[in-house]
C-alpha positions in Angstrom: 123.4 82.2 85.2 124.2 86.2 86.0 121.4 88.2 84.3 121.5 91.8 83.7 117.9 92.7 84.5 117.7 92.3 88.2 121.5 93.6 88.6 120.0 96.9 86.6 116.9 96.9 88.6 118.5 96.9 91.7 121.3 99.4 90.9 118.5 101.8 89.8 116.2 101.3 92.7 119.3 102.7 95.0 120.4 105.2 92.3 116.8 106.9 91.8 115.1 106.7 95.3 118.6 107.4 97.4 119.9 110.7 95.3 117.2 113.3 96.2 118.1 111.6 100.4 122.0 112.1 99.3 121.5 115.5 98.3 119.9 116.7 101.4 122.4 114.8 103.8 125.1 116.2 101.8 124.2 120.1 101.9 123.5 119.4 105.9 126.7 117.7 106.5 128.0 120.9 104.6 126.4 123.2 106.8 127.8 121.4 109.9 131.5 121.7 108.1 130.8 125.5 107.0 130.0 126.2 110.8 132.6 124.2 112.3 130.1 122.5 114.5 131.6 118.7 114.8 129.9 118.4 118.1 126.4 118.8 116.1 127.2 115.9 113.9 125.8 113.2 116.1 122.2 114.8 115.6 122.2 114.1 111.6 123.5 110.7 112.6 120.6 110.3 115.1 118.4 111.5 112.3 119.9 108.9 109.5 119.7 105.9 112.0 116.7 106.7 113.0 114.9 106.8 109.4 117.3 103.8 108.3 115.1 101.3 111.2 111.6 102.9 110.6 112.1 102.5 106.9 112.6 99.1 107.2 110.5 98.7 109.9 107.5 100.5 108.5 107.9 99.2 105.3 108.3 95.2 106.5 105.0 96.0 108.1 103.1 97.4 105.1 104.5 94.2 103.1 103.5 91.6 106.2 100.2 92.9 107.9 97.0 92.2 106.4 94.2 94.9 106.0 97.3 97.5 104.7 96.1 98.5 101.1 98.3 99.9 98.5 96.1 103.4 99.4 97.5 103.2 103.1 101.3 103.3 101.3 100.1 106.4 99.4 98.9 107.9 102.6 102.3 107.3 104.8 104.0 108.6 101.6 102.0 111.6 101.1 102.0 112.5 105.1 105.9 112.1 105.3 106.4 114.3 102.0 104.2 116.9 103.3 106.3 116.8 106.4 109.5 116.7 104.8 108.5 120.0 102.7 107.7 121.6 105.9 111.2 121.2 107.1 112.7 121.8 104.4 111.1 125.3 104.0 112.6 125.6 107.6 115.9 124.8 106.7 115.6 127.0 103.2 114.7 129.9 105.9 117.3 129.4 108.4 120.0 129.3 105.5 118.9 133.1 104.3 119.9 134.2 107.5 122.3 131.9 108.6 124.3 133.3 105.5 124.2 136.6 106.8 125.0 135.1 110.6 128.1 133.5 109.1 130.0 136.6 107.6 129.6 138.2 111.4 130.2 135.2 113.5 129.6 131.4 113.5 130.1 130.5 117.0 126.7 130.5 117.7 124.8 130.3 114.6 124.1 127.1 114.6 122.1 125.9 117.9 121.4 122.4 119.5 117.6 123.1 118.4 118.6 124.3 114.7 120.7 121.1 114.9 118.3 118.8 115.8 115.5 120.6 113.2 118.4 119.5 110.6 118.7 115.8 112.0 114.7 115.9 112.1 114.6 116.9 107.9 117.4 114.3 107.6 115.3 111.5 108.8 112.2 112.9 106.8 114.2 112.7 103.8 115.6 109.4 103.9 112.4 107.6 105.8 110.3 108.6 102.5 113.3 106.9 100.2 114.0 104.2 102.7 110.5 103.5 102.9 110.0 102.8 98.9 113.5 101.0 98.4 112.4 98.7 100.7 108.9 97.6 99.2 110.7 97.8 95.8 113.2 95.3 97.0 110.3 93.1 98.3 108.7 93.1 94.8 112.0 92.5 93.2 112.6 89.4 95.1 108.9 88.3 94.9 109.4 88.8 91.1 110.1 86.5 88.3 113.8 87.8 88.3 114.0 87.7 92.1 115.6 84.1 92.0 118.6 85.7 90.8 119.6 86.9 94.6 123.6 87.3 93.8 122.4 89.7 90.9 120.2 92.1 93.0 122.7 92.1 95.8 125.6 93.1 93.3 123.3 95.6 92.0 122.4 97.0 95.3 126.2 97.5 96.2 127.2 98.9 93.0 124.5 101.6 93.8 125.9 102.2 97.1 128.9 102.8 95.8 127.9 105.1 92.9 126.1 107.7 95.1 129.2 107.5 97.5 131.2 108.3 94.9 128.6 110.9 93.7 128.7 112.3 97.3 132.2 112.7 97.6 132.2 114.4 94.5 129.4 116.9 94.8 130.5 117.5 98.3 134.0 118.7 97.6 132.8 120.3 94.8 130.3 122.4 97.4 132.6 123.0 100.1 135.2 124.9 97.9 132.2 127.3 97.1 132.3 130.8 98.2 130.3 131.2 101.5 127.8 133.5 100.3 127.5 131.4 96.9 126.7 128.2 99.1 124.0 129.7 101.1 122.3 131.4 98.5 122.2 128.5 96.5 121.3 125.8 98.9 118.3 127.9 100.2 116.7 127.9 96.6 117.6 124.2 96.0 115.9 123.1 99.2 112.9 125.5 98.4 112.9 124.2 95.3 112.8 120.4 96.8 110.2 121.4 99.3 108.1 122.4 96.4 108.4 119.5 94.7 107.8 117.2 97.8 105.0 119.3 98.6 103.5 118.8 95.4 104.3 115.1 95.1 102.7 114.5 98.5 99.2 116.0 97.7 99.5 114.2 94.7 99.7 111.3 96.6 96.8 112.1 99.2 94.9 112.8 96.0 95.1 109.4 95.0 94.1 107.9 98.1 91.0 110.4 98.7 90.3 111.0 94.9 90.5 114.8 95.4 90.4 115.3 91.8 88.2 118.3 90.0 86.3 115.5 88.0 85.2 113.8 91.5 84.3 117.2 92.9 82.3 118.0 89.8 80.5 114.6 90.3 79.9 115.2 94.2 78.7 119.2 93.5 76.1 117.4 90.6 75.1 114.7 93.3 74.8 116.9 96.1 72.5 119.5 94.0 70.6 116.6 92.2 70.1 114.1 94.5 66.9 115.6 96.6 65.1 115.5 93.5 66.2 112.1 92.2 
């Protein structure tokens, strides 16, 4: 029987987790096109392929290696998101100056070092989302609805197609924007995304190490009252 529950679950996993990474990839490929630097696109593809392979390898490791707990998963996600936040801030800063450079000359604006940094940014963004996707699918296949594998696979394919359609439509719109508007808008978008990643990464680490206000107050009370207890 073809059940709608596993299909929709699989579809939403791909759509929800892949959307943020897709936005970053789309913007960075738009930079490549704006600067007419197709020769630098290979660094972005290196980042994409590396992230996909690492996502699968690390997530499979977390599901198979004994002793790795949910806290380890949160620690990995937290560190990855903070690193991604740092790279996004760098790209946002680069956009700030790249817009002005573009208006005069774009020949040397996108250097190999910058292209490699963009590739690392893509890698970190996809790594975090890809890691979660693999874990979610591992949980989905092991759940009660996981026996309906055709529905899960169909949902995943539909999710990928939906992301592809959104990617094409948004990329066409972004490429058509005036250069100044494009760089200004993407600068603020990436800065906002960096703040969001930093917040989420910090939240993950707080859950691991219990850096809550309540726990800090309890520690202070214990530290003050401990010697007298």
